[in-house]
N, C-alpha and C positions, 0 to 999 in steps of 0.2 A: 432742696426740700423734696423735690419730686422723686429723688432716689429712694427715700423711705417708702413711698407708695409702691415703687418697683419691687423693693425687697419683700414687702407684705404680699404682693401679688405672686412673687416667685415662690414663697413658702407655701401659699395655697396650691400652686401648680404641683409642688412636690407631693402634697398630700393626695391630690386627685389623680395624678398620672399613673397609668397602669404599666408603663414601660419600665424596664430595668434601668436604674440610674446609678447604682454602684457608688453611693456617697462615701463609703469607706474605701480608701485607696488600697491598692495591691501592696502588701507589706514587702514583697520581693522587689518592688520597683520604687519604693520610697525610703529614704530620700535618694533622688537621682544625684550621682556624683559626676560633675562635668569633668572634661579632660583637665589635667593638671596645668594650670596657668597661674601666673602671679596674681594674687588677690588684689582687687581694687581697694585702696585705702578708704576708710570711712570718710576721711577729709575730702575725697574726690567724688563720693557718691552724692547724687542730687537729693536735696531735701526740699520738697515741693509743697507749696501751699496753694490750694485750690480756692478761688473766690467765685462763688456762684453769683450770677447776675441778680436773680430775683431775691435771694435771701439777704443780700448785702446792698440792695439798691438804695435803701434809705441813707446809707453812709456815703455813697459815691455818685449818685445820680446828678447832683448839682454842686458838689464840693470837691475842688481840687485839693483843698487843705486836708480833707479826710484821706484822700488817696496817699498823700505824703505821710501822714501820721501812721497809717496802718502798714505801709511798706516799710517804714522805719521799725515798727514793732516786729514785722516779719524778719527783717534782717537781724535785729537784736536777739530774737529767739533762735537763730541759727539756720533759718531757711536760706537756700541758695537760689531757688527758682520760684516764680509765681505763675500760676495759670489763671488768667482772667477770662471769665465766660463772656463772650461777645455775641453769641447767637443763642439766646434762651429758647425754650420750647415754643414760644409764640412764632418763631421763624423770622422776626425782624432782628436788626443787628445794632450793635453799639460801636460802629465805626462808619466812616464815610463810604457810601456805596452808590453806584449808579444802577445797581441791579435790584436791590431790595430796600424797603423803607427802614429808617432808623426807629429804634424803640422810643416811644414817648411816655409810656406808662407801664409799670409792672405792679400789680396789686393796687394798693392805694397811693403809690408814690409816682408823682408825675415828674418827668424830666423837662425842665424849662431851659436848662443851659444849652448853649450852642457850640461850646468847645468840643473837640474831638475826644471822646471818652477813651478810646484805645490809645490814641497818640499820647495822652497825658500819662496813662499807665506805663507805656514804653519809656517815655522820657524820665519819669520819676524812678522807675525801677532801675534803670541803667545808672542813674545818679547814685543809687544805693549798691551798685555792683551786683544787682539781682538779674538773673535771666528772666525774660518775660515771654510767655507763650499764650496764644489766643485759642480758646476753646470754642468749638461750634457744635451745638446740638444738631446732628446732621439730618437724619431721616424723619424730621418733624416739621410741621408748618403751622402749628397753632396749639392752643390749649384752652380748656374750658373756663379758666379764670380770665385770661388776658386776651382771648380772641387770637388774632394773628392773620397771616397772609391767606390761609385757606378760607377764612370767614369773609374776606374782602374780594377774593379773586376766584370766580367760578371755574376757570380753567385749571387752576392749581388745586382746587377742591376735588376735581376729577381725578387727581393723582393719589388721593387718599387710599389707604389700604382697605381691603375688604376682609372682614373677619368672619370666620366660620365657627359659629356657636351651635350647641345642640338644637337651638330654636331656628337655625338657618344662617344665611350669609347676609351681613349688613355692612354698610360703610362705618368706619370707625368714627366718623363725624356724628353718627346717630347713637353711638355707644356711650352711655353715661358712666360706664366703669373705666373708661380709658381717658384719663385727664389729658395726656399729651396726644395730639392727633398726628399719627405716623403716616408718612407716605408709603407707597409700595416701592421698595428698593429695586424690584425687577424692572420697573418702568424706565425706559431709556431717557425719557424727558426729565424725570426726577434726577437721574444721575447727571445729565448734562447741566441742569440747573445748579446743582450743588457744586459741580466741578468749576463752573463759571465763578461762583462765589469764592471758592478757594483760590483760584487764579488771581482774581481781583484783589483779594486780601494780601496775597504774597507780593503782588506788583506794587501796591500802594503803601505797604508798610515794610520796607526793605530792611529795617533795623530790628524787626521782630525775630526772636530767637527760635520760635517753634509754632507749629499749628497742630492742634490736638482735636481729634474727632471723638465725640461722645454720642451715644445713641446712634451709632453707625451700624444699624442692625434692623432686623424685623421687629415689629411690635411684640410678637409672641408666637407660640406654636400655632395659634389660630389664624395667622396671617401669612401670606396673602393668598386669597382664594378668588381673585378676579378672573375674568375670561382671558385677559392678557397673560396672566401668570400661567394659566392652564396651557395656553398655546406655546409659550416659551418653554415650559417643562416638556411638552410633547416633542418639541424640536430637539431638546437636549437628550431626552431618553430614547428618541427614535421610534416612538410608538404612540398610537392614539389612545387616549383614555376613554373608555366606554362608559365609565361611571365616575363622574367627578362631582363632589370631592371624595366620595366614599372609597375610591381606589387608593386615596392617600390615607385617610383614617375615618373611622366612624365614632360616634359617641354612644357609650353605654351609661346612661344617666349623665354624670359629669366627668366620666373617665374616657380617656382616649383609647381606642382600639385600633392598632396599626393595620392598614390595608396592604395590598400586595406591592404598592409603589411607595410605601412609607419611607424606607431607608434611602431609596433613590431620590426622593423628594428632599430629604434632609441634606443629601449630598449636593443637590442642585441649588438649594438655598445657600449653602456654604460657598459654593462656587460663585454665586452672584455677589456675595459680600467680598470675597477674595478679589474678584475682577474689579470691583469698584475701588477697593483699597489700592490696587496696583495703578489704576487710572489717577486716583487722587494723589498718590505719591509722585507720579510722573508729572502731573500738572503743576504741582508745587515746586518740585525740584527743577523743572524747566525754567522757572522764573528765578529762583534763588537756590542754588545747590547746597548752600550752607544752612538753610533753615531745617530745623528738626521736624520730623513727621512722627506723630505718635497717637496713641489712643488709650482709653480706659475701657476695661471690661470687668465683669465679675470674675472671681477666682474659681467659681464652681464649674469647672470644665465638664464634669460628668453629666451636667444637664444644660450646658450652655448652647447645645444644639437647639434648644427651645427658641433662642433668638436668631438662629441661622448663622452663627458665627463660629468659625474655627480659628482661634487665636494661637494655636500651637505651631510648632515647627513642622515642616514637611518630613522631618526625620522621625517624628513621633507618630505611630500608627495606632489610633484609638480602636480600630477594629479588633485588636488583640485583647482589649479589655472590656469593650462595651458592645452590647448587642444592637445598638442603634446605628453603628458606623459601618459603612461599606469599606472594602479595601481601598477604594479610590478617594475616600473622604480625606485622607492624609494629604492629598495633592493640593488641597485648598487651605492649608495652614498658612496664615499670613504673618507669622512672627518675623520672618526674614525681611519683610517690607518695612519694618518699624525701626525708628531710632530711639523712641521712648515708649515704654510699655508700663502701664500702671494697672495692677490687679487688685480687686477689691477684697482685702482681708477683713471682712466685715463681721466675723464671728465675735461674740463677747468673751469666749474663752481664749486665753492668751497662748498657752502651750499645748503641744500635742502634734505629732508628725503625721498621723494617719487619717486625719479628717480635714476636709476642705473648709470646715467651719470653726477652725481655730486660726488665730493670726499666724502662728508659726506654720501650721499645715497648709494654709492657703498659699503662703510664699513658696514653700518647698514644692508643692504640687505644680505651681506655675513655672518654677524653674525646671521641673521635670519635663513638662510638656513643651516648653519653648526651647529646650535643648541647647541653651547658650546662644541662640540666634539674636537675642536682644536682652539687655539687662532688665531685671524684674524689680520694679519699685512696689513695695508693699503699700497698699492704700488703706488708710484708717478712716473709720466713720465716727466722727466726733460725738454723735449722739450716744454712742455706746459708752462713753466715758462721763456721762452726766454724774456729777458729784463723786467721781472716781479718778482723781488726779494721779494716783499711783498707777492705775491701769493705763492711763494715757502715757505716762512716762515709760512704763515697761513695754507697751506696744510699739512706741517709737524706737526704743532700744532694739526690739526684735527685728523691725524692718531694716535697720541699718547694720545689724550683725548677721542676720540670716539671709537677708535679701541684698539687692543691689542699689537700694535707695528707699526714700520715704516719700509718700504723698499723703497729705492730711486733708480730708474732706470734712468739713469745710471751715473757712475762717469764721463763719457765724458762730460755730460752737466754741471756738477758742474765746470769742467775746462773751457768749452767753454764760459759759461755765468758768471763765477766767483761768484757762488752762495754758496760757502762754508759757509760764514758768515750768509747768510739768513737761511740756514738749521740749523745752530747752534743756531740762535735766536729762531727758532721754537721749537727746543728741550729744550732750556733753559726756555722758557715760559711755556712749558708743565710741566717741573719739578717744576717750581715755583708755578704754579697753584695747582699742586698736594700737594705741601708742605703747602701752605696757607689753602687749603681745610681741611687738617688733623691737623691743629693747635688746 
């Protein structure tokens, strides 16, 4: 549910930003045609169902039976993989850990059961021949509804990101506009903490098929403006900032005005996230080389620098297309580090190749910038299909015929709008199209 809040915030950012964001893609560069290789059959493409912890907690917190029932429904609908959210934005977890507390309550739902939430999902998913992946909301440690680790632990509260607003710099903990309380990704203590959680998870759940990172990013363009981040940037840039944060950008009302270090700052943030992903992958693979390592991001690459993330291939040079990118920005594209990549094809319009805000265009753009380094699973936002089962079916079909797989966010919308059959029809159509094409 928090993703809806993010999308609203993102749209507001687009309206107020004064930087060039090129939301219409270069027609000479779209669609990108990868080197000729045998196409992956639709039957082999992953069909992933995402199960958000908070949204679905009433079903699963205390009921093994519900886990069995809904995994059976997922299998019947044609899904091949399930992502179960085990670290919601409160920062506590839904697995056995010696590092962090287990979730006891999300919203109004209390968990009184003592059985291992993740272990049951793994066991029951594998009985259904479903692959099971654990998702962790990464750079967060609390939220305004559920509290969390940063509300209990003063040392970890000190890791929270500092946000630069027109009114000044404040801790995100004091910011009523930010539901999820983000850490500062630049802080080495934050990185070490999260890496220890990843390693423990991989060690204790050896039959897990994958580990997925969500919110593995900066909170927004306004973060992080702590003294620590200033010093680390100065080391990276090799110079002292005489006017911080105005050397990065200033505010003209509610609009960002880039300063002389703006582009270098964006590069530095992308490097920070790239380096963290490299450490995360290595930490997980050192425990279990067979576990898949993946992430979700939005598909709107033209403005995803706002979150400090370059999810492209190193072979893709955004400085050729966008005025915010330095020539070095391409060095921090992390697509090659991933085994699983899910891109948010969250537009309500289904077809159209030149916009990031159609389902088709989002997938084609993601394939363009990832350059074949990782398969691209188009990710659908179920709320877009409220009372529109035909659109749910068609969007599913697009993901499996234009992209390299499907991810449906979130199971709660399949339940709310009874769209299991619509998704199944989309999967079955894609399978039939592929079969007929290869006759």
